[in-house]
C-alpha positions as CSV (number, residue, x, y, z in Angstrom):
1,M,-56.2,33.1,187.1
2,H,-58.7,30.6,185.9
3,S,-58.9,32.4,182.5
4,A,-55.1,32.3,182.0
5,Q,-55.0,28.6,182.8
6,D,-57.9,27.9,180.5
7,N,-56.3,29.9,177.7
8,G,-53.1,27.9,178.2
9,L,-55.1,24.7,178.0
10,L,-56.8,25.8,174.8
11,R,-53.5,26.8,173.2
12,A,-52.1,23.4,174.2
13,L,-55.0,21.7,172.6
14,S,-54.9,23.8,169.4
15,S,-51.1,23.5,169.1
16,S,-51.1,19.7,169.5
17,G,-50.9,17.5,166.5
18,T,-54.4,16.1,167.1
19,R,-56.9,17.1,164.4
20,I,-60.3,17.8,166.0
21,S,-63.2,18.3,163.7
22,L,-65.4,21.4,164.1
23,R,-68.4,19.3,164.9
24,T,-66.5,17.4,167.6
25,R,-65.3,20.7,169.1
26,T,-68.9,22.1,169.2
27,L,-70.2,18.8,170.7
28,L,-67.4,18.8,173.3
29,V,-68.1,22.4,174.4
30,S,-71.8,21.7,174.6
31,L,-71.3,18.6,176.7
32,V,-69.0,20.3,179.1
33,A,-71.4,23.2,179.5
34,L,-74.4,20.8,180.1
35,V,-72.4,18.8,182.7
36,I,-71.4,21.9,184.7
37,L,-74.9,23.4,184.5
38,A,-76.3,20.1,185.8
39,I,-73.8,20.1,188.7
40,C,-74.8,23.7,189.5
41,L,-78.5,22.9,189.4
42,F,-78.0,19.9,191.6
43,A,-75.9,21.9,194.0
44,I,-78.6,24.6,194.3
45,L,-81.3,22.0,194.9
46,N,-79.2,20.3,197.5
47,H,-78.6,23.6,199.2
48,Q,-82.3,24.2,199.3
49,Y,-82.9,20.8,200.8
50,A,-80.2,21.5,203.5
51,I,-81.9,24.7,204.4
52,Q,-85.3,23.0,204.7
53,H,-83.8,20.2,206.9
54,T,-82.1,22.7,209.2
55,E,-85.4,24.6,209.6
56,H,-87.2,21.4,210.4
57,V,-84.7,20.5,213.1
58,E,-84.9,24.0,214.6
59,Q,-88.6,23.8,214.6
60,L,-88.4,20.5,216.4
61,L,-86.2,21.9,219.1
62,R,-88.5,24.9,219.6
63,S,-91.5,22.7,219.9
64,K,-89.7,20.4,222.4
65,A,-88.8,23.4,224.5
66,Q,-92.4,24.6,224.4
67,A,-93.6,21.2,225.4
68,I,-91.2,21.0,228.4
69,G,-92.0,24.5,229.5
70,H,-95.7,24.2,229.2
71,A,-96.0,20.5,229.8
72,L,-97.8,19.9,226.6
73,D,-98.8,16.3,226.2
74,S,-101.1,16.4,223.3
75,R,-100.9,13.9,220.6
76,E,-100.1,16.5,218.1
77,Q,-97.0,17.6,220.0
78,A,-96.0,14.0,220.6
79,N,-96.0,13.3,216.9
80,R,-94.1,16.5,216.3
81,I,-91.2,15.5,218.5
82,Q,-91.0,11.9,217.6
83,S,-89.3,12.5,214.4
84,L,-85.9,13.0,216.0
85,P,-84.6,12.2,219.6
86,V,-84.1,15.4,221.6
87,Y,-81.7,15.5,224.5
88,F,-82.3,17.6,227.6
89,H,-79.7,19.1,230.0
90,Q,-80.2,21.5,232.8
91,G,-77.4,23.9,232.1
92,D,-75.8,25.9,229.4
93,I,-74.4,24.6,226.1
94,D,-70.8,24.4,227.4
95,T,-71.8,22.0,230.3
96,A,-74.1,20.1,227.9
97,Q,-71.0,19.2,225.8
98,T,-69.6,17.2,228.8
99,T,-72.6,15.0,229.0
100,L,-72.7,11.4,227.8
101,H,-75.2,12.1,224.9
102,W,-73.1,14.9,223.4
103,P,-70.9,13.4,220.7
104,N,-67.2,13.9,220.9
105,N,-65.2,16.1,218.6
106,C,-68.1,18.3,217.5
107,S,-67.2,21.7,216.1
108,A,-69.4,24.7,216.1
109,I,-70.4,26.3,212.8
110,D,-70.2,30.0,212.7
111,R,-73.8,30.5,211.9
112,K,-76.5,32.0,214.2
113,S,-80.1,31.3,213.7
114,P,-82.6,34.0,214.5
115,S,-84.1,31.7,217.2
116,G,-80.8,31.2,218.9
117,I,-80.2,27.6,217.7
118,R,-76.5,26.8,217.2
119,Q,-75.2,24.1,214.7
120,F,-72.3,21.7,215.2
121,N,-70.6,19.4,212.8
122,C,-69.9,16.0,214.3
123,P,-68.1,12.9,213.2
124,N,-69.7,10.3,211.0
125,E,-71.4,12.9,208.9
126,T,-73.8,14.0,211.7
127,D,-75.1,17.4,212.5
128,L,-76.0,18.6,216.1
129,Y,-78.5,21.3,216.7
130,A,-78.5,22.9,220.2
131,L,-80.9,25.4,221.8
132,Q,-80.0,27.2,225.0
133,T,-83.0,28.8,226.7
134,E,-84.4,29.6,230.2
135,M,-87.3,27.6,231.6
136,T,-89.2,27.4,234.9
137,L,-89.1,23.8,236.2
138,G,-91.1,23.0,239.3
139,G,-90.5,26.4,240.8
140,S,-90.7,30.0,240.1
141,V,-87.0,30.5,239.4
142,P,-86.1,30.2,235.7
143,Q,-83.2,27.9,234.9
144,Q,-80.7,27.5,232.0
145,V,-81.8,24.6,229.9
146,T,-80.0,23.1,226.8
147,L,-81.9,21.0,224.2
148,W,-80.2,19.3,221.4
149,A,-80.9,16.9,218.6
150,I,-78.6,14.8,216.5
151,S,-79.4,14.4,212.8
152,T,-77.6,12.2,210.3
153,S,-76.6,14.3,207.3
154,E,-78.5,13.4,204.2
155,I,-77.0,16.2,202.2
156,S,-74.8,15.2,199.2
157,A,-71.2,15.8,199.1
158,F,-72.0,18.3,196.4
159,A,-73.8,20.5,198.8
160,I,-72.5,24.0,198.4
161,S,-73.6,27.4,199.2
162,L,-75.7,29.6,196.9
163,E,-72.7,31.9,196.5
164,D,-70.5,29.0,195.4
165,A,-73.2,27.9,193.0
166,L,-73.4,31.3,191.5
167,G,-69.6,31.4,191.2
168,M,-69.7,28.0,189.4
169,A,-72.3,29.4,187.0
170,I,-70.1,32.4,186.3
171,L,-67.2,29.9,185.8
172,V,-69.4,28.0,183.3
173,L,-70.1,31.3,181.5
174,V,-66.4,32.1,181.3
175,I,-65.5,28.7,180.1
176,S,-68.2,28.9,177.5
177,V,-66.9,32.2,176.3
178,L,-63.4,30.9,176.1
179,C,-64.5,27.8,174.3
180,S,-66.5,29.9,171.9
181,R,-63.5,32.1,171.3
182,W,-61.4,28.9,170.8
183,I,-63.8,27.7,168.2
184,S,-64.3,31.1,166.5
185,R,-60.5,31.7,166.4
186,A,-60.0,28.2,165.0
187,I,-62.4,29.2,162.2
188,T,-61.9,33.0,161.6
189,K,-58.1,32.9,161.7
190,P,-57.7,30.4,158.9
191,L,-60.4,32.3,156.9
192,T,-58.4,35.5,157.5
193,D,-55.2,33.7,156.4
194,I,-57.0,32.4,153.3
195,N,-58.2,36.0,152.5
196,T,-54.7,37.3,152.9
197,I,-53.2,34.6,150.8
198,A,-55.8,35.1,148.1
199,E,-54.9,38.8,148.0
200,H,-51.2,37.8,147.5
201,M,-52.2,35.3,144.8
202,S,-54.3,37.9,143.0
203,A,-51.1,40.0,142.9
204,G,-49.2,37.1,141.3
205,N,-47.4,35.9,144.5
206,Y,-47.9,32.1,144.8
207,D,-45.2,31.4,147.3
208,C,-47.3,32.0,150.4
209,Q,-48.6,28.8,152.2
210,L,-51.5,28.4,154.7
211,P,-50.4,26.9,158.0
212,S,-52.0,23.7,159.2
213,S,-55.0,23.9,161.5
214,S,-56.1,21.8,164.5
215,I,-59.6,21.7,162.9
216,R,-59.8,18.8,160.5
217,E,-62.1,20.6,158.0
218,I,-60.0,23.8,158.1
219,N,-56.8,21.7,157.8
220,Q,-58.2,20.0,154.7
221,L,-59.2,23.3,153.2
222,A,-55.7,24.7,153.9
223,S,-54.1,21.6,152.3
224,T,-56.4,22.0,149.2
225,F,-55.6,25.7,149.0
226,N,-51.9,25.2,149.3
227,L,-52.1,22.5,146.6
228,M,-54.1,24.9,144.4
229,A,-51.4,27.6,145.0
230,K,-48.7,25.2,144.0
231,N,-50.5,24.2,140.9
232,L,-51.1,27.8,140.0
233,Q,-47.4,28.5,140.5
234,E,-46.5,25.7,138.2
235,R,-49.0,26.8,135.7
236,E,-47.7,30.4,136.0
237,K,-44.2,29.2,135.2
238,I,-45.6,27.3,132.1
239,I,-47.5,30.4,131.0
240,R,-44.5,32.6,131.5
241,R,-42.3,30.2,129.6
242,T,-44.9,30.0,126.9
243,A,-45.4,33.8,126.9
244,Y,-41.7,34.7,126.7
245,K,-40.3,31.7,124.8
246,D,-40.5,30.6,121.2
247,Q,-41.8,27.1,121.3
248,L,-40.0,25.9,118.2
249,T,-36.5,27.2,118.7
250,G,-36.4,27.7,122.5
251,L,-35.2,31.3,122.0
252,D,-36.9,34.3,123.6
253,N,-39.8,35.7,121.6
254,R,-40.9,39.1,120.6
255,A,-42.7,39.8,123.9
256,F,-39.6,39.1,125.9
257,L,-37.4,41.1,123.6
258,T,-39.7,44.0,123.8
259,L,-39.7,43.9,127.6
260,A,-35.9,43.5,127.7
261,L,-35.3,46.3,125.2
262,H,-37.7,48.6,127.2
263,E,-35.9,47.8,130.5
264,R,-32.4,48.2,129.1
265,T,-33.1,51.5,127.3
266,Q,-34.6,52.8,130.6
267,S,-31.5,51.9,132.6
268,A,-28.8,51.9,129.9
269,R,-25.4,52.9,131.1
270,E,-23.7,52.2,127.8
271,P,-24.7,52.4,124.1
272,L,-26.8,49.5,122.9
273,S,-27.5,48.0,119.5
274,I,-30.1,45.7,118.0
275,V,-29.5,43.4,115.0
276,I,-32.5,42.1,113.0
277,W,-31.8,39.4,110.4
278,G,-33.9,36.9,108.5
279,I,-33.5,33.7,106.6
280,D,-34.5,35.1,103.2
281,N,-34.7,31.9,101.3
282,L,-36.7,30.0,104.0
283,D,-39.9,30.3,101.9
284,N,-38.2,28.5,99.0
285,I,-36.9,25.8,101.3
286,N,-40.4,25.4,102.7
287,E,-42.0,25.2,99.3
288,V,-39.5,22.7,97.9
289,L,-38.7,20.5,100.9
290,G,-41.7,21.1,103.2
291,H,-42.4,22.5,106.7
292,E,-40.5,19.9,108.6
293,V,-37.2,20.8,106.9
294,A,-37.9,24.5,107.2
295,D,-38.6,24.1,111.0
296,K,-35.3,22.2,111.3
297,V,-33.5,25.1,109.6
298,L,-35.0,27.5,112.1
299,V,-33.9,25.4,115.0
300,K,-30.4,25.0,113.7
301,V,-30.0,28.7,113.0
302,A,-31.2,29.4,116.5
303,R,-28.7,27.0,118.0
304,K,-25.9,28.5,115.8
305,A,-26.8,32.0,117.0
306,S,-26.8,30.8,120.7
307,R,-23.5,29.0,120.2
308,I,-21.7,31.8,118.4
309,C,-23.0,34.6,120.6
310,R,-22.2,33.3,124.0
311,E,-22.0,36.7,125.6
312,N,-24.6,38.2,127.9
313,L,-27.1,39.2,125.3
314,V,-30.7,38.6,124.2
315,I,-31.4,36.5,121.1
316,A,-35.1,36.3,120.1
317,R,-37.1,34.9,117.2
318,L,-39.5,37.7,116.2
319,E,-41.7,35.9,113.7
320,G,-41.4,33.3,110.9
321,N,-37.9,33.6,109.6
322,V,-36.9,36.8,111.4
323,F,-34.5,36.9,114.4
324,C,-33.2,39.7,116.6
325,M,-30.3,40.3,118.9
326,L,-29.9,42.9,121.6
327,L,-26.4,43.6,122.8
328,P,-24.0,46.4,124.0
329,R,-22.5,48.4,121.1
330,I,-18.9,47.5,122.1
331,L,-19.8,43.8,121.9
332,L,-21.3,44.3,118.4
333,E,-18.2,46.1,117.2
334,N,-16.1,43.2,118.5
335,M,-18.3,40.6,116.8
336,I,-18.1,42.5,113.5
337,S,-14.3,42.8,113.7
338,K,-14.1,39.0,114.4
339,H,-16.5,38.3,111.5
340,T,-18.9,36.7,113.9
341,I,-21.9,38.5,112.4
342,K,-20.8,37.4,108.9
343,R,-20.6,33.8,110.1
344,L,-24.0,34.1,111.6
345,M,-25.6,35.6,108.5
346,H,-24.1,33.1,106.0
347,G,-23.1,29.5,105.7
348,S,-24.7,26.2,105.0
349,L,-26.6,23.7,107.1
350,R,-27.2,20.0,106.7
351,V,-30.8,19.0,107.3
352,H,-32.2,15.6,106.5
353,N,-29.4,14.8,104.1
354,Y,-29.8,18.2,102.3
355,Q,-26.9,20.6,102.3
356,L,-28.7,24.0,102.4
357,D,-27.3,27.4,101.8
358,I,-28.6,30.0,104.2
359,Q,-29.1,33.5,102.8
360,S,-29.5,36.2,105.4
361,H,-29.4,40.0,105.5
362,A,-29.3,42.2,108.6
363,G,-30.4,45.6,109.7
364,I,-28.7,47.4,112.6
365,A,-30.0,50.2,114.8
366,H,-28.1,51.9,117.7
367,Y,-29.4,53.3,121.0
368,P,-29.6,56.2,121.7
369,E,-28.9,57.9,118.3
370,H,-31.4,55.9,116.3
371,G,-34.2,56.0,118.8
372,Q,-35.0,56.4,122.5
373,C,-37.8,53.8,122.8
374,H,-37.9,50.1,121.8
375,E,-40.6,50.5,119.2
376,T,-38.6,53.0,117.2
377,L,-35.4,51.0,117.4
378,M,-37.0,47.8,116.2
379,R,-38.8,49.6,113.4
380,R,-35.7,51.3,112.2
381,A,-33.6,48.1,112.4
382,E,-36.3,46.4,110.3
383,I,-36.2,49.3,107.7
384,A,-32.4,48.7,107.4
385,R,-32.9,45.0,107.0
386,Q,-35.4,45.4,104.2
387,L,-33.0,47.6,102.3
388,A,-30.1,45.1,102.9
389,K,-32.3,42.4,101.6
390,K,-33.3,44.4,98.5
391,T,-29.8,45.5,97.7
392,R,-28.3,42.1,98.6
393,Q,-25.9,43.5,101.2
394,A,-24.9,41.5,104.2
395,S,-25.9,44.2,106.7
396,I,-26.9,47.9,106.7
397,V,-26.8,50.3,109.6
398,F,-29.9,52.5,109.8
399,E,-29.7,56.1,108.5
400,P,-32.3,58.8,108.8
401,R,-32.8,59.0,105.1
402,L,-34.0,55.4,105.1
403,E,-37.0,56.2,107.2
404,Q,-38.1,58.9,104.8
405,R,-37.7,56.3,102.0
406,S,-39.8,53.9,104.0
407,A,-42.4,56.6,104.7
408,N,-42.6,57.4,101.0
409,R,-43.2,53.7,100.3
410,L,-46.1,53.6,102.7
411,E,-47.5,56.7,101.1
412,L,-47.0,55.2,97.7
413,I,-48.9,52.1,98.7
414,A,-51.9,54.2,99.8
415,Q,-51.7,56.2,96.5
416,L,-51.5,53.0,94.5
417,R,-54.7,51.7,96.1
418,K,-56.4,55.0,95.2
419,A,-55.0,54.7,91.6
420,I,-56.6,51.3,91.2
421,N,-59.9,52.5,92.6
422,E,-60.0,55.6,90.4
423,N,-58.4,53.9,87.3
424,E,-55.4,56.2,87.0
425,F,-53.5,53.8,84.8
426,C,-53.0,54.0,81.1
427,L,-51.1,52.1,78.4
428,H,-48.2,53.2,76.2
429,F,-47.2,51.1,73.2
430,Q,-43.7,50.3,71.9
431,P,-43.7,48.9,68.3
432,K,-41.7,45.8,67.3
433,L,-40.1,45.6,63.8
434,N,-40.5,42.4,61.9
435,L,-37.1,41.9,60.3
436,R,-38.5,39.3,57.9
437,T,-41.1,41.6,56.4
438,N,-39.6,44.9,57.4
439,S,-42.9,45.9,58.9
440,I,-44.4,46.7,62.2
441,N,-47.0,44.0,63.1
442,Q,-46.5,43.8,66.9
443,A,-46.3,46.2,69.8
444,E,-45.9,45.8,73.5
445,A,-48.3,47.4,75.9
446,L,-46.4,49.0,78.7
447,L,-48.2,50.3,81.8
448,R,-48.0,53.9,83.0
449,W,-49.4,55.4,86.2
450,N,-50.9,58.8,85.5
451,H,-50.2,60.2,88.9
452,P,-52.2,63.4,89.7
453,T,-49.1,65.1,91.3
454,H,-46.0,63.4,89.8
455,G,-47.3,62.9,86.3
456,L,-46.5,59.7,84.4
457,I,-44.7,57.0,86.4
458,G,-43.1,54.1,84.6
459,P,-43.6,50.5,85.8
460,G,-40.2,50.5,87.6
461,G,-41.6,53.0,90.1
462,F,-44.5,50.9,91.3
463,I,-44.7,47.3,89.8
464,E,-42.4,45.8,92.5
465,L,-44.4,47.5,95.2
466,A,-47.6,46.2,93.6
467,E,-46.2,42.7,93.6
468,Q,-45.2,42.9,97.2
469,T,-48.6,44.1,98.3
470,G,-50.6,41.8,96.0
471,M,-52.2,44.7,94.1
472,I,-50.5,43.4,90.9
473,K,-53.5,41.1,90.4
474,E,-55.9,43.9,90.1
475,I,-53.5,45.9,87.9
476,S,-53.2,42.9,85.6
477,R,-57.0,42.9,85.2
478,I,-56.9,46.6,84.4
479,V,-54.3,46.1,81.7
480,L,-56.2,43.2,80.1
481,T,-59.4,45.1,80.1
482,Q,-57.8,48.1,78.3
483,I,-56.1,45.8,75.7
484,Y,-59.4,44.1,75.0
485,S,-61.0,47.5,74.5
486,I,-58.7,48.3,71.6
487,I,-57.8,44.9,70.2
488,G,-60.4,45.1,67.5
489,L,-58.8,48.2,66.0
490,C,-55.3,46.5,66.2
491,A,-56.7,43.3,64.6
492,N,-58.0,45.3,61.6
493,Q,-54.4,46.5,61.0
494,N,-53.0,43.0,61.6
495,I,-51.1,44.1,64.7
496,R,-50.7,42.0,67.7
497,L,-50.4,43.4,71.2
498,S,-48.4,41.9,74.0
499,A,-49.0,42.3,77.7
500,N,-46.9,41.2,80.7
501,L,-48.1,38.8,83.3
502,S,-46.3,38.7,86.7
503,A,-45.2,35.7,88.8
504,M,-48.3,36.2,91.0
505,D,-50.6,36.1,88.0
506,L,-49.3,32.6,87.2
507,E,-50.5,31.5,90.7
508,D,-53.8,33.3,90.4
509,N,-56.6,30.9,89.3
510,G,-58.9,33.9,89.6
511,L,-57.1,35.6,86.7
512,I,-57.8,32.6,84.4
513,E,-61.5,33.0,85.2
514,F,-61.3,36.7,84.4
515,I,-59.6,36.0,81.1
516,K,-62.2,33.3,80.2
517,H,-64.9,35.9,80.8
518,L,-63.2,38.4,78.4
519,H,-62.6,35.6,75.9
520,A,-66.3,34.6,76.0
521,R,-67.2,38.1,75.0
522,Q,-64.5,38.4,72.3
523,P,-63.4,34.9,71.3
524,D,-61.3,36.1,68.3
525,A,-59.3,38.7,70.2
526,S,-57.0,36.2,71.8
527,R,-55.4,35.4,68.3
528,H,-54.0,39.0,68.3
529,I,-52.7,39.0,71.9
530,V,-49.4,37.8,73.2
531,L,-49.0,37.2,76.9
532,E,-45.4,37.6,78.2
533,I,-44.0,35.9,81.2
534,T,-40.5,36.2,82.6
535,E,-38.4,33.1,82.9
536,S,-38.0,33.6,86.6
537,A,-41.7,33.8,87.1
538,A,-42.2,30.6,85.1
539,M,-39.6,28.7,87.1
540,R,-41.1,29.9,90.5
541,D,-43.6,27.0,90.3
542,P,-43.0,25.2,87.0
543,E,-45.9,22.8,87.3
544,Q,-48.4,25.5,88.3
545,A,-47.1,27.8,85.5
546,L,-47.4,24.9,83.0
547,D,-51.1,24.4,83.9
548,I,-51.9,28.1,83.6
549,L,-50.1,28.5,80.3
550,N,-51.7,25.4,78.8
551,Q,-55.1,26.9,79.6
552,L,-54.2,30.2,78.0
553,A,-52.8,28.5,74.9
554,S,-56.1,26.5,74.6
555,M,-57.8,29.9,74.2
556,N,-55.4,30.7,71.3
557,F,-53.2,33.2,73.2
558,Q,-49.6,33.4,72.1
559,I,-47.1,32.9,74.9
560,A,-43.7,34.7,75.0
561,V,-40.8,34.3,77.5
562,D,-39.6,37.8,78.4
563,D,-36.2,38.8,79.6
564,F,-34.7,35.5,78.6
565,G,-31.1,35.2,79.7
566,S,-31.5,37.1,82.9
567,G,-32.8,34.2,85.0
568,Y,-32.2,30.5,85.6
569,S,-34.8,28.8,83.4
570,S,-34.6,25.1,82.8
571,L,-34.6,24.3,79.1
572,A,-36.4,21.0,79.8
573,Y,-39.3,23.0,81.3
574,L,-39.0,25.7,78.6
575,K,-39.5,23.0,76.0
576,R,-42.7,21.8,77.8
577,F,-44.2,25.2,78.0
578,P,-46.6,26.2,75.1
579,V,-44.2,29.1,74.2
580,T,-44.2,30.7,70.7
581,E,-41.7,33.5,71.2
582,L,-38.4,34.1,73.0
583,K,-37.5,37.7,74.0
584,I,-33.8,38.0,74.7
585,D,-33.0,40.3,77.6
586,R,-31.3,43.6,76.8
587,A,-28.3,42.6,78.9
588,L,-27.3,40.2,76.2
589,V,-27.8,42.8,73.4
590,Q,-26.3,45.9,74.7
591,G,-22.6,46.2,73.9
592,A,-22.5,42.9,72.0
593,D,-21.4,44.6,68.8
594,M,-18.1,45.5,70.6
595,D,-17.6,42.2,72.5
596,T,-16.8,39.0,70.7
597,D,-17.8,36.8,73.5
598,G,-21.0,38.7,73.8
599,Q,-21.7,38.2,70.1
600,I,-21.1,34.4,70.6
601,I,-23.6,34.2,73.5
602,L,-26.2,36.3,71.6
603,E,-25.8,34.2,68.4
604,S,-26.1,31.0,70.4
605,T,-29.2,32.2,72.1
606,I,-30.9,33.2,68.9
607,E,-30.0,29.9,67.2
608,M,-31.3,27.9,70.2
609,G,-34.6,29.7,70.0
610,H,-34.9,28.9,66.3
611,I,-34.0,25.3,66.9
612,M,-36.8,25.1,69.4
613,G,-39.1,26.5,66.8
614,L,-39.6,29.9,68.5
615,L,-39.7,33.4,67.1
616,V,-36.8,35.5,68.6
617,T,-37.1,39.1,69.6
618,T,-34.1,41.2,70.8
619,E,-35.0,43.8,73.3
620,G,-33.2,47.0,74.2
621,V,-31.7,47.7,70.8
622,E,-30.7,51.4,71.1
623,T,-28.0,51.9,68.4
624,Q,-27.6,51.3,64.7
625,A,-24.6,49.0,65.4
626,E,-26.7,46.9,67.7
627,F,-29.5,46.8,65.1
628,D,-27.2,45.7,62.4
629,L,-25.7,42.9,64.6
630,V,-29.0,41.4,65.7
631,K,-30.3,41.5,62.1
632,K,-27.1,39.8,60.9
633,L,-27.4,37.1,63.6
634,G,-30.9,36.3,62.5
635,A,-33.3,37.8,65.0
636,D,-37.0,37.8,63.9
637,Y,-38.0,41.0,65.7
638,V,-36.3,44.1,67.0
639,Q,-37.6,46.3,69.9
640,G,-35.9,49.2,71.6
641,F,-35.3,53.0,71.5
642,W,-33.5,52.7,68.2
643,L,-36.9,51.9,66.7
644,S,-39.3,53.9,68.9
645,K,-39.9,54.9,72.5
646,P,-43.2,53.8,74.1
647,M,-45.9,56.2,73.0
648,P,-49.5,57.0,74.2
649,F,-52.3,55.2,72.5
650,E,-53.4,58.3,70.5
651,E,-50.0,58.7,69.0
652,F,-49.7,54.9,68.4
653,K,-53.1,54.9,66.8
654,L,-52.2,57.8,64.5
655,K,-48.9,56.2,63.4
656,H,-49.8,52.6,63.2
657,L,-53.5,52.0,63.3
658,V,-54.8,54.7,60.9
659,G,-53.8,54.8,57.2
660,N,-50.4,53.4,56.1
661,H,-48.8,52.1,59.3
662,D,-45.6,51.2,57.3
663,Q,-44.8,54.9,56.8
664,L,-42.3,54.8,59.7
665,V,-40.6,51.7,58.3
666,G,-40.2,53.4,54.9
667,Q,-38.5,56.3,56.5
668,L,-36.1,53.9,58.2
């Protein structure tokens, strides 16, 4: 019963709003234990004193009885009985209680001494000790005699029996155990809660909160822990937002799209589609107008996509200028029928007072026919996008044959790297006829890949891939090295060789250093070499191209503009370039003999070149009628199949570098 009451007290204390520190609790329990132990010790000592006092009184009564019975009158006996007054009555205890010296209202204590002395509690905190015995007084007949002594109680109010003292000690032990349990539970329960919450937090659940504790230190720890959990939860939200959101556009990112695509393909109840598109002219915008404008374009395209595609779908920015959309097939078909996709792919945006035309191409892949997993679907949609970009179509749906084409491209990249390392390239040469002298004094070096399996591959089969992968830089060095190895023989026959430089070569300062190294070894060779650049390559970065071309011209290289008429060159820049020759694209030559307008354009182009002081070469001349036309219009050089197809070096050497190289012209 005491234990239940104590537990209720402890629960009341622990559940109260008072915050008690752990040190205070420990001190409180220690003080309570010490006080109760002191009370028990005092009670035991007091009990011992009471026993000694009782024994003293009983000894006094026995001594008095012996003195009366034997008439002892010695000083020792007198001293012994003078400590307390002893009353004498001839009769038993019952009659003695009626005498004058017996206090009123005394009650007997149910306690019997071995000597027969009885004890009574009397008013005014006095104790009466009575001895009933038989004595012989003045005769030979024994008589009942009662002796009693009255003693003022000097025992404290705390006087208790030994059994009660032991009970109190046991109570102290119980209270101490309960208090210890109170303290331990106040410590261990919050620690257990902290451990449980920590396990939840390690699993990513930050919603759990530690309850407040009645212990101040534990309560402070709980408050700090809850604050930490709240901060971690906020940080987790930021991390998730950062991990799954594109920071620039606010759209979902690749990680979220991958997760959403994986989940939807696992639980798809309807056909799905993904659309990948990119802003293909973003690099040009970035180069011309800067990063800030390019970023604004990305943000506006993202907003446009979010605004147009309001259905329940996922729109993500994958990387750079590439976006992706995941949606049900039926929704895609509806968007295509309403030209929503077309409006998304094309249009113009106004950014910082610039009206910019956005050029986009899309690739589409369907689930499940084009793939069962998200990686395959995204890869195949990207394959379709690359083809749409290359063929300038608005969008292309993936087909199985495209993947084989893409695989072949990857294989070709590996083989192209091997070809560079093992020098599998060779040069073929196509002569150019000088219409002024009717002689062949120039030839264009055209690259061929001597593939170990497929034989000779023309530049159309690998040059674009080499430019996309950056391997064109190494190939250009191979071409220049081979030209320098034979230029001495060509110079002896007064034949100039021309070689093509790509757009990337005009951005490669390392190529200039390489050419300077070749020039230092053969300083006269450059007079017999013409370096051809396309007009589109020159206009990609006009200022950079002008710097590179001026350095080449300073080394006595001749510069020719190739494929003129197929691009968008600025005549103002063309005039600034150190150009000596203009090569008119075959598109302006072919069929011009049968087209009056074509003849006018061709004649104007040739005349413009002459006005600028340039030699003019017409490329792609394949028929006699075309030859007669360009000769009539005043072209300086003719190049094409009508004259000769490109030939290996040994054949070119035999026909044009050994003996009379004008033999072919004589036959013409």
